[in-house]
C-alpha positions as CSV (number, residue, x, y, z in Angstrom):
1,M,13.1,12.6,-9.1
2,E,10.3,13.1,-11.6
3,K,11.7,14.8,-14.9
4,S,10.3,18.2,-15.6
5,E,9.0,18.7,-19.2
6,G,8.6,21.6,-21.0
7,I,5.0,22.8,-22.0
8,E,3.9,25.9,-24.0
9,G,2.5,28.8,-21.9
10,E,-0.2,31.1,-23.0
11,N,2.4,33.8,-23.7
12,G,4.4,31.4,-25.9
13,I,7.2,31.0,-23.3
14,T,8.0,27.3,-22.4
15,E,7.1,26.7,-18.7
16,E,8.1,23.9,-16.5
17,K,5.7,21.1,-16.0
18,Q,4.0,20.8,-12.5
19,G,6.4,18.8,-10.4
20,F,9.5,20.8,-10.1
21,K,12.8,19.3,-9.2
22,D,12.6,20.1,-5.6
23,G,9.4,17.9,-5.3
24,S,7.1,21.1,-5.0
25,I,3.9,21.9,-7.2
26,C,4.7,25.1,-8.8
27,G,6.6,26.1,-5.6
28,Y,3.8,24.9,-3.2
29,D,4.4,21.9,-1.0
30,S,0.9,20.7,-1.3
31,L,-2.2,20.9,-3.7
32,H,-4.3,22.2,-0.8
33,R,-1.8,25.3,-0.2
34,L,-1.5,26.0,-3.8
35,L,-5.2,26.4,-4.2
36,S,-5.5,28.3,-0.9
37,A,-2.9,30.6,-2.1
38,N,-4.2,31.3,-5.5
39,L,-8.1,31.3,-5.2
40,K,-10.4,33.8,-3.9
41,P,-11.6,32.7,-0.3
42,Q,-15.2,32.1,-1.3
43,I,-14.1,30.0,-4.3
44,F,-11.4,28.2,-2.4
45,Q,-13.9,27.1,0.2
46,E,-16.1,25.7,-2.4
47,V,-13.4,24.0,-4.0
48,S,-12.1,22.6,-0.8
49,R,-15.5,21.2,0.0
50,L,-15.5,19.3,-3.4
51,I,-12.0,17.9,-2.9
52,L,-11.8,17.2,0.9
53,G,-15.6,16.7,1.4
54,L,-17.5,17.4,4.6
55,N,-17.4,15.7,8.0
56,C,-20.9,15.6,9.3
57,G,-21.8,18.5,7.0
58,R,-19.0,20.7,8.2
59,A,-15.3,21.3,7.2
60,L,-12.8,19.7,9.4
61,E,-11.5,21.6,12.4
62,T,-7.9,21.9,13.2
63,I,-6.8,20.8,16.4
64,V,-4.4,22.9,18.9
65,L,-1.5,21.0,19.8
66,P,0.9,21.5,22.8
67,E,3.6,24.1,22.6
68,S,6.2,21.2,23.3
69,A,5.2,19.4,20.1
70,K,5.4,22.6,18.1
71,A,8.8,23.1,19.6
72,L,9.9,19.8,18.4
73,S,8.6,20.7,14.9
74,S,10.4,23.8,14.6
75,K,13.7,22.5,16.0
76,H,13.9,19.4,13.8
77,D,12.2,20.9,10.9
78,F,9.2,18.6,10.5
79,E,5.8,19.6,9.3
80,L,3.1,19.3,12.0
81,Q,-0.7,19.2,11.2
82,A,-3.6,18.2,13.1
83,F,-7.5,18.0,12.3
84,S,-10.5,16.4,14.0
85,F,-13.2,14.2,12.6
86,S,-16.4,14.0,14.6
87,A,-19.4,11.9,14.6
88,D,-23.0,12.6,15.3
89,K,-24.1,12.5,18.9
90,E,-25.8,9.2,20.0
91,L,-28.4,8.6,22.8
92,L,-27.0,5.1,23.7
93,R,-23.2,5.2,23.1
94,E,-20.8,7.6,24.6
95,P,-18.2,9.0,21.8
96,R,-15.3,6.7,21.2
97,L,-12.5,9.2,20.6
98,V,-9.1,8.0,19.4
99,R,-6.0,10.2,18.5
100,V,-4.1,8.9,15.6
101,G,-0.9,9.9,14.0
102,L,1.1,9.3,10.7
103,I,4.7,9.8,10.1
104,Q,6.4,10.6,6.8
105,N,10.0,11.1,6.3
106,S,13.2,11.0,4.0
107,I,16.1,8.8,4.6
108,A,18.6,10.5,7.2
109,L,22.0,9.8,5.3
110,P,22.8,9.0,1.7
111,T,22.4,5.5,0.6
112,T,26.4,5.1,0.4
113,A,26.8,5.6,4.1
114,P,27.6,2.7,6.1
115,F,24.5,0.6,7.0
116,L,25.1,0.9,10.8
117,D,25.5,4.7,10.4
118,Q,22.2,4.9,8.3
119,K,20.3,2.9,10.9
120,K,21.6,4.9,13.8
121,A,20.9,8.2,11.9
122,I,17.1,7.2,11.1
123,F,16.5,6.2,14.8
124,E,18.0,9.7,15.7
125,K,15.7,11.5,13.2
126,L,12.6,9.8,14.1
127,G,13.0,10.1,17.8
128,P,11.7,13.7,17.9
129,I,8.8,13.2,15.6
130,I,7.7,10.2,17.8
131,D,8.2,12.4,21.0
132,A,6.2,15.3,19.5
133,A,3.4,12.3,18.9
134,G,3.6,11.5,22.5
135,A,3.5,14.9,23.7
136,S,0.4,15.6,21.6
137,G,-1.4,12.6,23.2
138,V,-1.4,10.3,20.1
139,N,-2.9,6.9,21.1
140,I,-2.0,5.0,17.7
141,L,1.0,6.0,15.5
142,C,2.1,4.3,12.2
143,L,5.3,4.7,10.4
144,Q,5.9,4.5,6.8
145,E,6.7,1.6,4.8
146,A,10.2,0.0,5.4
147,W,11.1,3.1,7.6
148,L,14.3,1.5,9.0
149,M,15.9,1.7,5.4
150,P,16.3,3.2,1.9
151,F,13.5,1.8,-0.3
152,A,16.2,-0.2,-2.2
153,F,13.8,-3.2,-3.1
154,C,13.9,-2.5,-6.8
155,T,17.6,-2.2,-7.2
156,R,17.6,-6.1,-7.0
157,E,20.9,-6.0,-5.0
158,K,20.9,-8.5,-2.2
159,R,23.1,-6.5,0.0
160,W,20.3,-4.2,1.2
161,C,18.9,-7.4,3.0
162,E,21.2,-6.7,5.8
163,F,18.6,-4.2,6.9
164,A,16.3,-7.0,7.7
165,E,15.3,-7.7,11.3
166,P,13.4,-10.2,13.3
167,V,10.2,-9.3,14.8
168,N,12.0,-8.8,18.3
169,G,14.9,-6.8,16.6
170,E,16.6,-3.4,17.0
171,S,14.0,-1.4,15.7
172,T,11.3,-3.0,17.5
173,Q,13.1,-2.5,20.8
174,F,13.7,1.1,19.9
175,L,10.0,1.6,19.4
176,Q,8.7,-0.3,22.3
177,E,10.3,2.3,24.7
178,F,8.2,4.9,23.2
179,A,5.0,2.9,23.1
180,H,5.5,2.3,26.8
181,K,6.4,5.8,27.7
182,Y,3.7,7.4,25.9
183,N,0.9,4.6,26.3
184,M,0.8,4.6,22.6
185,V,0.3,1.8,19.9
186,I,2.9,1.9,17.3
187,I,2.8,0.1,14.0
188,S,6.2,-0.5,12.7
189,P,6.7,-1.6,8.8
190,I,10.0,-3.2,8.4
191,L,11.9,-5.7,6.4
192,E,11.5,-8.9,8.4
193,R,13.8,-11.8,8.8
194,D,11.9,-14.8,9.8
195,V,14.5,-16.8,11.7
196,N,12.1,-19.6,12.3
197,H,11.5,-20.3,8.7
198,G,14.9,-20.5,7.0
199,E,15.6,-16.7,7.4
200,T,12.9,-16.0,4.8
201,L,12.4,-12.3,4.2
202,W,9.0,-10.5,4.4
203,N,7.5,-7.1,3.9
204,T,5.9,-6.9,7.6
205,A,4.2,-4.4,9.7
206,I,4.8,-5.3,13.5
207,I,2.0,-4.0,15.9
208,I,3.6,-2.8,19.1
209,G,0.9,-2.6,22.0
210,N,0.7,0.4,24.5
211,H,2.2,-1.5,27.1
212,G,5.5,-2.0,24.9
213,N,4.3,-5.6,24.0
214,V,4.2,-7.2,20.5
215,V,0.6,-7.8,19.8
216,G,1.2,-9.3,16.4
217,K,2.3,-8.8,12.7
218,H,0.8,-8.7,9.3
219,R,2.7,-9.2,6.0
220,K,2.2,-7.6,2.8
221,N,-0.4,-9.4,0.5
222,H,0.4,-8.0,-2.8
223,I,3.8,-7.5,-4.4
224,P,4.1,-4.9,-7.2
225,R,5.5,-6.0,-10.7
226,V,5.3,-2.5,-12.1
227,G,8.5,-1.0,-13.8
228,D,11.1,-0.4,-10.9
229,F,8.9,-1.6,-8.5
230,N,9.4,-5.3,-9.0
231,E,10.1,-6.3,-5.4
232,S,9.7,-10.1,-5.5
233,T,13.5,-10.3,-5.6
234,Y,13.4,-9.5,-1.8
235,Y,9.9,-11.1,-0.5
236,M,6.9,-12.8,-1.9
237,E,3.3,-12.5,-1.0
238,G,2.6,-12.7,2.7
239,N,0.9,-15.5,4.5
240,T,-0.7,-13.8,7.5
241,G,-4.2,-13.2,5.6
242,H,-6.2,-10.1,6.7
243,P,-5.7,-9.8,10.6
244,V,-7.5,-6.9,12.5
245,F,-5.9,-6.2,15.7
246,E,-7.9,-5.2,18.8
247,T,-5.9,-2.7,20.7
248,A,-7.0,-0.5,23.7
249,F,-8.0,2.4,21.3
250,G,-9.7,0.5,18.5
251,K,-9.7,-2.4,15.9
252,I,-6.8,-1.6,13.5
253,A,-5.5,-3.2,10.4
254,V,-2.5,-2.7,8.0
255,N,-2.8,-2.8,4.2
256,I,0.8,-2.4,3.1
257,C,1.6,-0.2,-0.2
258,Y,0.4,-2.1,-3.3
259,G,-2.4,-3.7,-1.5
260,R,-4.2,-0.3,-1.8
261,H,-4.9,-1.1,-5.6
262,H,-6.9,-4.3,-4.8
263,P,-10.4,-3.5,-3.6
264,L,-10.9,-7.1,-2.2
265,N,-8.0,-6.6,0.1
266,W,-9.5,-3.4,1.5
267,L,-12.9,-5.3,1.9
268,A,-11.4,-8.2,3.7
269,F,-10.0,-5.9,6.5
270,G,-13.5,-4.4,6.9
271,L,-15.2,-7.9,6.9
272,N,-12.9,-8.8,9.8
273,G,-14.2,-5.7,11.6
274,A,-11.4,-3.0,11.2
275,E,-12.1,0.6,12.3
276,I,-9.0,2.1,11.1
277,V,-6.9,0.8,8.3
278,F,-3.3,2.1,7.8
279,N,-1.8,2.0,4.3
280,P,2.1,2.5,4.8
281,S,3.5,3.0,1.2
282,A,6.6,4.1,-0.8
283,T,5.2,5.6,-4.2
284,V,6.5,8.2,-6.9
285,G,4.7,10.8,-8.5
286,E,5.2,9.5,-12.2
287,L,3.6,6.3,-11.2
288,S,1.0,6.7,-9.0
289,E,-0.1,10.2,-7.6
290,P,-3.4,10.7,-9.5
291,M,-4.5,7.6,-7.7
292,W,-3.3,8.4,-4.2
293,P,-6.2,10.6,-3.2
294,I,-8.7,8.3,-4.8
295,E,-8.0,4.9,-3.6
296,A,-8.0,5.2,0.0
297,R,-10.7,7.6,0.2
298,N,-12.9,4.9,-1.8
299,A,-11.9,2.1,0.6
300,A,-13.0,4.3,3.6
301,I,-16.3,5.0,2.1
302,A,-17.0,1.5,0.6
303,N,-15.9,-0.2,3.9
304,S,-17.1,2.3,6.6
305,Y,-13.6,2.6,8.4
306,F,-11.0,5.3,8.5
307,V,-7.9,5.1,6.5
308,G,-4.4,6.6,7.1
309,S,-2.3,6.8,4.1
310,I,1.5,7.3,4.4
311,N,4.2,7.7,1.6
312,R,7.7,8.5,2.2
313,V,9.5,11.8,0.9
314,G,12.5,12.7,-1.1
315,T,14.7,11.1,-3.7
316,E,16.9,8.2,-3.0
317,I,20.0,7.9,-5.0
318,F,21.7,4.6,-5.1
319,P,25.2,4.0,-6.0
320,N,24.8,1.5,-8.7
321,P,22.4,2.6,-11.7
322,F,19.7,-0.1,-12.6
323,T,16.9,-0.7,-15.3
324,S,13.8,-2.5,-15.4
325,G,14.0,-3.9,-18.9
326,D,11.4,-1.3,-20.2
327,G,13.8,0.3,-22.7
328,K,14.4,3.3,-20.7
329,P,18.0,4.2,-20.0
330,Q,19.5,3.1,-16.5
331,H,18.9,5.2,-13.6
332,P,20.2,5.6,-9.9
333,D,16.7,6.4,-8.4
334,F,13.1,5.5,-8.7
335,G,11.8,9.1,-8.7
336,H,10.5,11.4,-6.3
337,F,8.5,9.8,-3.3
338,Y,6.0,12.6,-3.0
339,G,4.8,12.4,0.7
340,S,1.2,13.7,0.6
341,S,0.1,11.6,3.6
342,H,-3.5,12.1,4.8
343,F,-6.5,10.5,6.6
344,S,-9.8,9.7,5.1
345,A,-13.1,9.1,6.8
346,P,-16.1,6.8,6.2
347,D,-18.3,9.8,5.4
348,A,-16.0,10.9,2.4
349,A,-14.0,13.7,4.2
350,C,-10.4,13.6,4.3
351,T,-7.7,15.8,5.6
352,P,-5.3,18.1,3.7
353,S,-2.2,16.2,2.7
354,L,1.2,16.8,4.4
355,S,3.8,18.1,2.3
356,R,5.2,16.5,-1.1
357,F,8.7,16.9,0.1
358,K,9.2,17.7,3.7
359,D,9.2,15.2,6.8
360,G,6.0,15.4,8.7
361,L,3.6,14.3,11.3
362,L,-0.1,14.5,10.7
363,I,-2.5,13.9,13.7
364,S,-6.2,13.2,13.7
365,D,-8.9,12.9,16.3
366,M,-11.5,10.4,15.4
367,D,-14.9,9.3,16.7
368,L,-15.1,5.6,15.9
369,N,-19.0,5.8,16.3
370,L,-18.9,7.2,12.7
371,C,-18.0,3.7,11.4
372,R,-21.3,2.3,12.5
373,Q,-23.1,5.5,11.8
374,L,-22.2,5.3,8.1
375,K,-23.0,1.6,8.0
376,D,-26.5,2.5,9.1
377,K,-26.7,5.6,6.7
378,W,-25.7,3.7,3.6
379,G,-26.1,0.1,4.3
380,F,-23.2,-0.9,2.1
381,R,-22.4,-4.1,4.4
382,M,-26.1,-4.8,4.7
383,T,-27.1,-4.7,1.1
384,A,-23.9,-6.4,-0.4
385,R,-24.4,-9.6,-2.1
386,Y,-21.5,-11.7,-0.6
387,E,-23.3,-15.0,-1.6
388,L,-23.1,-13.9,-5.4
389,Y,-19.6,-12.7,-5.2
390,A,-18.3,-16.0,-3.3
391,D,-20.1,-18.1,-6.2
392,M,-18.3,-16.0,-8.9
393,L,-14.9,-16.1,-7.4
394,A,-15.5,-20.0,-6.5
395,R,-16.3,-20.6,-10.4
396,Y,-13.3,-18.3,-11.2
397,L,-10.8,-20.1,-9.6
398,K,-11.6,-23.4,-11.4
399,P,-9.5,-24.1,-14.6
400,D,-12.4,-24.6,-16.8
401,F,-14.0,-21.1,-15.8
402,E,-16.1,-19.4,-18.5
403,P,-17.0,-15.8,-18.2
404,Q,-20.7,-15.2,-18.2
405,V,-21.0,-13.3,-21.3
406,I,-24.3,-13.2,-23.4
407,S,-23.7,-12.4,-27.1
408,D,-26.2,-10.6,-29.3
409,P,-27.2,-13.5,-31.7
410,L,-27.3,-11.4,-34.5
411,L,-23.8,-10.0,-33.7
412,H,-21.8,-12.4,-35.8
413,K,-24.5,-13.1,-38.4
414,K,-23.5,-12.3,-41.9
415,S,-25.7,-9.8,-43.6
416,S,-27.7,-11.1,-46.5
């Protein structure tokens, strides 16, 4: 959990810093709702335009979902939001509509519970949320990073490796039934045990096709070494490149967690033709929250595709305190996973975020025609200078690389 710090208010009374112990922002579950509740409607409309952008010149419309999905949301206490991204009508192409979903959730049992019980409980918890996605007609659904387990990678305790599964393991079989039942592509990010290569572990996203088949997998390209988030104890950088998976509902890719900080990683998925890139993550407010609404949105704009950003919620307390060698006292948790899952579009529009502390399902309709329309409008792909970048990168990789720096000849001349 993020630590609250006292700040001096206008009346001289010490007030708590935004980010309360319950994970809220001054009692509100998201920035959007805080602003909505505290600004006059006219002002909020303009602020919302600046924060969320406009889609084809208009604010996003909400989607009316089936009563069965709403009933599941109410019964199992998870947030349910839905919005629609449109595209301009074209004369030579029909709209390419797809309904996409993101699930964010906290763990189901304390980390001290038996591992088998934790797995069973997370299956039971996610089942109704996936059912709600299916009842709502979701075509592509993405779960959060390492959804099957606590995010224990930074404890550096090896016993958490027991949660690792092969590609065809129990979690895949669990999701295959939903994929087949609802004609839905499901992206399942797990800790993978590669039984064919010495039981090596990877941070992997498995793509399950709408017929229940395994389409393929992508392994996390970038491993963080930041504070508590030093995950190389468990797995190293992935070896699958930047695959784009062609599904019945569009071309999709997965940029797992820390890869969102690397613009070239986003670029490579775009060069391979991605129309939707998912970013399943686990990140805490103290570390990354100011970046969270910026990076994915910028990637969607720069690469002319949609982005789905997912972050887990809650504070996961581990039985053994740990430290990261940064001089800070030992602690039993990484901080508060602040949720705030959202979608970004290539025209800079984005949805309001899900809650900072509650389980949720976010649904979005997308017209994939918008991807090409924005390529035509801005010409980012056409005006890029890949030959210059390739030459620079080739030179940079050589041991004798020297930066292209031109110094002022008078810079180091001694004054007479």
